[in-house]
C-alpha positions as CSV (number, residue, x, y, z in Angstrom):
1,M,60.6,109.9,-91.1
2,P,60.0,109.7,-95.1
3,S,61.6,112.4,-97.0
4,P,58.8,114.4,-99.5
5,L,59.3,112.7,-102.1
6,Q,59.2,109.3,-100.3
7,A,55.7,110.9,-98.9
8,I,54.5,112.1,-102.2
9,A,55.6,108.4,-104.2
10,K,53.5,106.6,-101.2
11,I,50.3,108.9,-101.9
12,L,50.1,108.1,-105.2
13,S,50.8,104.5,-104.4
14,E,47.9,103.8,-102.4
15,E,45.6,106.6,-103.3
16,N,43.5,106.8,-106.4
17,H,41.7,109.9,-107.6
18,F,44.0,113.0,-108.3
19,L,43.7,116.1,-109.7
20,V,46.9,117.4,-111.1
21,A,47.2,121.1,-111.7
22,S,49.8,124.0,-112.5
23,H,50.3,127.3,-112.7
24,F,47.7,129.8,-114.7
25,N,50.2,131.2,-118.1
26,P,51.8,128.2,-117.9
27,D,55.3,127.6,-119.2
28,G,57.3,124.5,-120.3
29,D,57.9,124.0,-117.2
30,A,54.3,123.9,-115.7
31,I,52.8,122.2,-118.7
32,G,55.7,119.7,-119.0
33,S,55.4,118.7,-115.2
34,L,51.7,118.6,-115.2
35,V,51.4,116.1,-118.2
36,A,54.7,114.1,-116.9
37,V,52.5,113.6,-113.5
38,G,49.7,112.4,-115.7
39,H,51.5,109.7,-117.3
40,I,52.7,108.6,-114.0
41,L,49.6,108.2,-112.5
42,A,48.2,106.3,-115.7
43,S,50.7,103.9,-115.6
44,L,49.9,103.2,-112.0
45,G,46.6,102.7,-113.0
46,K,44.8,106.0,-111.2
47,T,41.9,108.2,-111.9
48,F,43.2,111.5,-112.3
49,T,41.9,114.8,-114.3
50,L,44.4,117.1,-115.7
51,Y,43.9,121.4,-114.9
52,N,44.9,124.6,-115.9
53,P,43.1,127.5,-115.4
54,S,44.6,128.3,-118.8
55,G,44.0,125.6,-120.4
56,M,46.7,123.9,-123.3
57,P,49.0,126.6,-125.1
58,S,48.6,126.0,-128.6
59,K,52.3,125.8,-128.9
60,Y,52.6,122.7,-126.7
61,R,49.6,120.9,-128.2
62,W,52.1,118.5,-129.5
63,L,52.8,117.1,-126.7
64,E,51.5,113.6,-126.1
65,T,49.2,113.9,-123.0
66,P,47.1,111.0,-121.0
67,G,44.1,112.7,-121.2
68,E,42.7,116.5,-121.7
69,V,44.3,119.5,-120.1
70,L,41.3,120.7,-119.0
71,D,40.3,124.8,-118.0
72,T,37.2,124.3,-115.4
73,L,37.6,122.5,-112.0
74,P,35.5,119.1,-111.6
75,D,32.1,119.8,-109.7
76,R,33.3,117.5,-106.8
77,M,37.1,117.7,-106.3
78,P,39.1,114.7,-105.7
79,P,40.8,113.7,-102.3
80,W,44.5,114.7,-103.6
81,T,45.6,117.5,-105.3
82,I,48.8,117.9,-107.2
83,V,49.9,121.2,-107.5
84,M,53.1,121.9,-109.9
85,D,55.5,124.8,-110.0
86,C,53.5,127.3,-108.1
87,G,55.4,129.7,-105.9
88,S,52.4,130.7,-103.8
89,A,49.1,129.5,-103.7
90,E,47.8,132.5,-106.1
91,R,49.6,131.2,-108.9
92,M,47.2,128.1,-109.0
93,G,44.5,130.6,-110.0
94,D,41.5,132.4,-108.2
95,A,39.1,129.3,-109.0
96,M,41.8,127.0,-107.3
97,V,42.4,129.0,-104.7
98,A,38.5,129.3,-103.8
99,R,38.5,125.5,-103.4
100,M,41.7,124.3,-101.2
101,D,39.5,123.3,-98.4
102,E,38.1,120.9,-100.7
103,T,41.3,118.5,-101.3
104,N,44.8,118.1,-99.7
105,I,47.3,119.7,-101.6
106,I,50.4,118.4,-102.4
107,N,52.8,121.2,-103.4
108,V,55.6,120.3,-105.6
109,D,57.7,123.3,-106.3
110,H,61.4,124.6,-106.9
111,H,60.9,128.5,-106.1
112,L,62.7,130.5,-103.7
113,G,59.9,131.9,-101.0
114,N,57.3,129.2,-101.3
115,P,55.5,129.3,-98.0
116,G,54.2,125.2,-98.2
117,F,50.7,125.6,-98.8
118,G,50.1,122.4,-98.9
119,T,49.3,119.5,-96.7
120,E,52.4,117.9,-98.5
121,N,55.5,120.4,-99.3
122,W,58.2,119.2,-101.9
123,V,59.9,122.3,-102.0
124,E,63.7,122.4,-103.4
125,V,65.0,125.5,-105.0
126,R,68.1,123.9,-106.5
127,E,66.6,122.2,-108.5
128,P,66.9,123.6,-112.0
129,A,62.9,122.9,-112.9
130,V,59.8,120.9,-111.3
131,G,60.3,118.5,-114.6
132,S,63.9,117.3,-112.9
133,M,61.2,116.9,-109.4
134,V,58.8,114.7,-111.4
135,A,61.5,112.8,-113.0
136,R,62.8,111.7,-109.6
137,L,59.4,110.9,-108.5
138,A,58.9,108.3,-111.6
139,R,62.4,106.5,-110.2
140,E,61.0,106.2,-106.7
141,L,58.2,104.7,-108.3
142,K,59.9,102.7,-110.6
143,Q,58.4,104.2,-113.8
144,P,60.8,104.0,-117.0
145,L,61.5,107.5,-118.2
146,T,60.7,106.9,-122.1
147,G,58.1,107.8,-124.4
148,P,55.7,110.5,-123.5
149,L,57.1,110.9,-120.1
150,A,60.2,111.6,-121.4
151,E,59.2,114.2,-123.7
152,A,57.3,116.3,-121.2
153,V,60.3,116.1,-118.5
154,Y,62.5,116.8,-121.1
155,L,60.2,120.3,-122.3
156,A,59.9,121.2,-118.5
157,V,63.8,121.0,-118.1
158,A,64.9,122.0,-121.1
159,T,62.7,125.1,-121.2
160,D,63.5,126.1,-117.5
161,T,66.7,126.1,-118.2
162,G,67.7,128.1,-121.6
163,F,68.2,124.7,-122.7
164,F,70.9,124.2,-120.3
165,T,72.6,127.7,-120.6
166,Y,71.2,129.0,-117.4
167,G,73.3,128.9,-114.0
168,S,70.6,126.8,-112.7
169,T,71.6,123.7,-115.0
170,T,73.3,121.1,-113.0
171,P,75.1,118.3,-113.4
172,D,72.1,116.2,-112.2
173,C,69.4,117.4,-115.4
174,L,72.3,117.0,-117.9
175,E,72.6,113.2,-116.8
176,L,69.0,113.0,-116.7
177,T,68.8,114.3,-120.2
178,A,71.8,111.8,-121.4
179,A,70.1,109.1,-119.9
180,M,66.6,109.9,-121.4
181,L,68.6,110.0,-124.7
182,R,69.8,107.1,-124.3
183,D,66.9,105.4,-123.7
184,G,65.9,106.8,-127.2
185,L,64.6,110.8,-126.5
186,D,64.5,112.5,-130.0
187,M,66.0,115.4,-128.6
188,A,66.3,117.0,-132.3
189,T,62.7,116.8,-133.5
190,I,61.6,118.1,-129.8
191,N,63.6,120.9,-129.9
192,T,61.9,121.6,-133.5
193,K,58.6,121.4,-131.9
194,I,59.5,123.8,-128.6
195,E,61.4,126.3,-131.1
196,K,59.4,126.3,-134.2
197,T,56.0,127.9,-133.2
198,W,56.6,131.9,-134.3
199,S,54.1,133.6,-136.1
200,V,54.4,136.4,-138.5
201,E,52.5,139.0,-136.0
202,R,54.9,137.7,-133.1
203,L,57.8,138.8,-135.1
204,R,56.0,142.0,-135.7
205,L,55.0,142.5,-131.7
206,W,59.0,142.0,-131.2
207,S,60.3,144.6,-133.4
208,E,57.4,146.9,-131.9
209,V,58.8,146.0,-128.2
210,I,62.7,145.9,-129.3
211,D,62.2,150.0,-130.3
212,T,61.0,150.7,-126.8
213,V,64.2,149.5,-125.4
214,E,65.5,151.9,-122.3
215,I,69.3,151.6,-121.0
216,H,69.4,152.7,-117.1
217,L,71.8,153.2,-114.2
218,H,75.3,153.5,-116.2
219,D,73.9,150.5,-119.1
220,Q,73.7,147.8,-116.3
221,V,69.9,147.9,-116.8
222,G,68.2,147.2,-119.9
223,M,64.3,147.9,-119.7
224,V,61.5,146.8,-122.7
225,T,58.1,147.6,-122.2
226,V,54.8,145.8,-124.1
227,T,51.6,147.6,-123.7
228,D,47.7,146.6,-124.7
229,E,47.8,148.8,-127.8
230,M,50.9,146.7,-129.0
231,F,48.7,143.7,-128.4
232,K,46.0,144.9,-130.3
233,R,47.7,146.6,-133.3
234,T,49.6,143.0,-134.0
235,G,47.0,140.6,-133.2
236,T,49.4,139.0,-130.6
237,K,49.0,137.9,-126.8
238,P,50.6,137.8,-123.6
239,G,52.4,134.4,-124.4
240,D,53.8,135.9,-127.4
241,T,56.3,138.3,-125.3
242,E,58.3,135.2,-123.9
243,S,62.0,135.1,-124.2
244,I,62.0,138.6,-125.5
245,I,63.9,139.6,-122.1
246,N,66.5,137.2,-122.8
247,F,68.0,139.5,-126.3
248,V,67.7,142.4,-123.6
249,R,69.9,140.5,-121.3
250,R,72.2,140.0,-124.0
251,L,73.5,143.3,-124.1
252,K,77.1,143.3,-122.8
253,T,76.9,146.2,-120.0
254,V,73.3,145.1,-118.8
255,R,73.5,143.1,-115.2
256,V,69.8,143.3,-115.1
257,A,67.1,142.9,-118.0
258,A,63.7,143.8,-117.1
259,I,60.3,143.7,-119.3
260,L,57.0,145.6,-118.2
261,R,54.1,144.0,-119.7
262,E,50.4,146.3,-119.4
263,E,48.0,144.0,-117.8
264,A,45.1,146.2,-117.3
265,P,44.8,150.0,-116.9
266,D,47.8,151.3,-114.9
267,T,48.7,148.0,-113.7
268,Y,51.9,146.4,-115.4
269,K,53.5,142.7,-115.1
270,F,57.2,142.9,-114.8
271,S,59.6,139.9,-115.6
272,L,63.7,140.1,-114.1
273,R,66.8,138.6,-115.4
274,S,70.3,138.5,-114.5
275,N,73.2,136.4,-114.3
276,G,75.6,135.1,-111.6
277,G,75.3,136.9,-108.2
278,D,72.8,139.3,-109.1
279,N,70.1,138.3,-107.2
280,V,66.6,139.3,-109.0
281,Q,64.2,137.4,-106.6
282,A,65.1,140.3,-103.7
283,V,64.1,142.7,-105.8
284,A,60.4,141.2,-107.0
285,A,59.6,140.6,-103.4
286,V,59.7,144.1,-102.8
287,F,56.7,144.4,-104.8
288,G,54.9,141.3,-103.4
289,G,56.8,139.0,-106.3
290,G,59.1,136.2,-106.7
291,G,60.9,133.6,-108.5
292,H,64.6,132.7,-108.0
293,K,68.0,134.1,-107.8
294,N,68.1,134.8,-111.8
295,A,64.5,134.8,-113.0
296,A,61.5,136.6,-110.7
297,G,58.8,139.0,-111.6
298,G,55.7,140.4,-109.9
299,T,53.2,143.3,-110.3
300,I,53.1,147.3,-109.8
301,K,50.2,149.3,-109.9
302,A,51.2,152.4,-111.1
303,P,50.7,154.5,-114.4
304,L,53.6,153.0,-116.7
305,A,56.3,156.3,-116.6
306,R,56.0,155.7,-112.5
307,A,56.3,151.9,-113.0
308,K,59.7,152.2,-114.6
309,D,60.9,154.4,-112.3
310,M,60.0,152.5,-109.1
311,L,61.1,149.5,-110.7
312,V,64.5,151.1,-112.1
313,Q,64.8,152.5,-108.2
314,C,64.7,149.3,-106.5
315,I,66.5,147.2,-108.7
316,G,69.6,149.9,-108.4
317,E,69.1,150.1,-104.4
318,S,68.8,146.5,-104.1
319,M,72.1,145.6,-105.9
320,D,73.5,148.8,-105.3
321,L,73.9,149.6,-109.1
322,K,75.4,153.5,-109.5
């Protein structure tokens, strides 16, 4: 019986019309994986459409794509849709969920708790990024990991491993990067493109957010909050909060870092980060969220003060922090 990788490679080789999608509010892994699969399909001479409900983030527009990343679905869905980096079907966005029965779903993911919502499911939670899975797919299809394909894979892997500093970093992903470097990947230039994207407005937002830091449970939990009023005051968007949680995690006594971001009145999206054996995915699951052992998130519907208390209490109970 073929492995999921082999089964998906066979579909890409034998079929023709594809939609390639990734989760809304995409990060580097979601966009890098989506674009990388597009390059593979282009090299195979396939007809395809790239789709993300949030469109292409401005900070990743330097990435060379094999076609425009659309934010609306085609009138007629193709026979096959390749979904990247979605821990659940809901992460694809409402429009895609509503039309799942019009297409065969190939679910490629690395999140804990992925329910296997696809016609074909390739879920490997030990992979540091979906981008590293796409690299394996490229090799299975004998596609060289060079040029724009390599840049897309690198964006995915580097950003989802914190530039190879997270515990999820594996020897295989380091060896993958070394191989791409040997084949011409300009890592220094790409790192500059990934990181040198800040605006003055974003810096002002971070200043306000860091000023909200709270320390709980004997200095073991650090938390910051972001309100809609902060976004309005600084002229920023939710994407401008990306990575700020890692500053909280740097506090030497903190085991769990958290950020609460207002999405609607009395509705807060939270993200959690930890190190080593501290499993924040279990905390996120209590609120219907998900993610990875050391990086997870979800949503709490409650006034801000209550949302903070609920999250801190759950972290404390789940991880036995006293």
